C-alpha positions as CSV (number, residue, x, y, z in Angstrom):
1,Q,-5.1,-11.0,-12.5
2,V,-2.7,-9.2,-10.2
3,H,-3.6,-9.3,-6.6
4,L,-2.2,-6.7,-4.1
5,E,-2.1,-7.8,-0.4
6,E,-1.2,-5.8,2.6
7,S,0.4,-6.8,5.7
8,G,2.2,-5.3,8.9
9,G,-0.9,-4.0,10.6
10,G,-1.4,-4.6,14.3
11,L,-2.0,-3.0,17.9
12,V,0.4,-0.2,18.7
13,Q,0.5,2.3,21.7
14,P,0.4,5.8,20.9
15,G,4.0,7.1,19.8
16,G,4.8,3.7,18.3
17,S,5.6,2.9,15.0
18,L,4.5,0.3,12.1
19,R,5.6,-0.5,8.7
20,L,3.2,-1.7,6.4
21,S,3.8,-3.6,3.1
22,C,1.9,-4.1,-0.1
23,A,3.1,-6.9,-2.3
24,A,1.8,-7.7,-5.8
25,S,1.1,-11.3,-6.7
26,E,3.3,-10.9,-9.9
27,A,5.5,-8.3,-11.7
28,I,3.6,-5.4,-13.0
29,P,4.8,-3.5,-16.2
30,R,5.9,0.1,-15.3
31,P,4.8,2.8,-15.3
32,Y,2.3,3.0,-12.4
33,N,1.7,5.0,-9.3
34,M,0.8,3.8,-6.0
35,G,-0.9,5.1,-2.7
36,W,-2.1,4.2,0.7
37,F,-5.6,4.9,1.6
38,R,-7.5,4.4,5.0
39,Q,-11.0,4.0,6.1
40,V,-12.7,4.1,9.7
41,P,-16.3,2.7,10.1
42,G,-19.0,5.2,8.7
43,K,-16.3,7.4,6.9
44,E,-15.1,7.7,3.3
45,R,-12.0,6.1,2.3
46,E,-9.4,8.7,2.8
47,R,-6.0,9.0,0.6
48,I,-3.1,9.6,2.9
49,A,0.2,9.0,0.7
50,D,0.9,8.6,-2.9
51,I,4.1,7.7,-4.8
52,T,4.5,8.2,-8.5
53,D,6.5,5.8,-10.7
54,G,9.4,8.2,-10.7
55,G,9.4,8.5,-7.0
56,D,7.7,11.8,-6.2
57,T,5.7,11.5,-3.2
58,Y,2.5,13.3,-1.7
59,Y,1.0,13.2,1.7
60,I,-1.9,14.7,3.5
61,D,-1.1,17.2,6.2
62,S,-2.3,15.1,9.3
63,V,0.5,12.4,8.2
64,R,3.4,14.4,6.7
65,G,6.4,14.1,8.7
66,R,5.3,11.1,10.5
67,F,4.6,8.6,7.5
68,T,7.1,7.8,4.8
69,I,5.8,6.1,1.6
70,F,8.5,4.2,-0.5
71,R,8.5,1.6,-3.1
72,D,10.6,-1.3,-4.1
73,N,10.2,-1.7,-7.9
74,D,12.4,-4.7,-8.4
75,K,10.3,-6.6,-5.7
76,N,6.9,-5.1,-6.4
77,I,6.4,-4.0,-3.0
78,L,5.1,-0.7,-1.5
79,Y,5.8,0.5,2.0
80,L,4.3,2.8,4.3
81,Q,6.7,3.4,7.5
82,M,4.4,5.0,10.3
83,N,6.0,6.7,13.2
84,N,4.6,8.4,16.3
85,L,1.2,6.9,15.8
86,R,-1.7,8.5,17.2
87,P,-5.2,7.1,18.2
88,E,-6.7,9.1,15.1
89,D,-4.5,6.9,12.8
90,T,-6.7,4.1,13.7
91,A,-8.2,2.5,10.5
92,V,-8.1,-0.3,7.9
93,Y,-5.2,0.8,5.5
94,Y,-5.5,-0.2,2.0
95,C,-2.8,0.1,-0.9
96,N,-3.8,1.2,-4.2
97,L,-2.2,0.9,-7.7
98,Q,-3.0,3.3,-10.6
99,R,-2.2,2.8,-14.2
100,V,-3.1,4.6,-17.3
101,Y,-6.3,3.2,-19.3
102,L,-6.3,0.3,-16.5
103,P,-8.8,-0.1,-13.4
104,D,-7.1,0.7,-10.2
105,L,-6.0,-2.3,-8.1
106,W,-6.9,-2.6,-4.5
107,G,-5.4,-4.9,-1.7
108,R,-8.1,-6.3,1.0
109,G,-6.8,-3.8,3.7
110,T,-4.9,-4.4,7.0
111,Q,-6.1,-3.1,10.5
112,V,-4.0,-0.5,12.4
113,S,-5.0,0.1,15.9
114,V,-3.5,2.7,17.8
115,S,-4.6,2.8,21.7
116,S,-3.0,2.4,25.1
């Protein structure tokens, strides 16, 4: 069973930056799409960025221009570069992998806290 593990979360001041990583425990046959979600207590998990197997990207409005999703297919790692962080970006961030005809895979999440 392939596992995903996020890392790179932490506490940062408003305006700061973090880079999240999501590593797979083993090589994953392509094609597959990947994405980042986030969740705050009491709210539903929210999709914030996707990247297709071909490299096309999608962002929700609130992060577009500040966050960048990218992937290293050789290393099976997904990244999320987060710049100009705001307090409202505080959440647990999860990575997600989507394959046709197979269940989605999820990591266990990494906490991002933006506060002065």
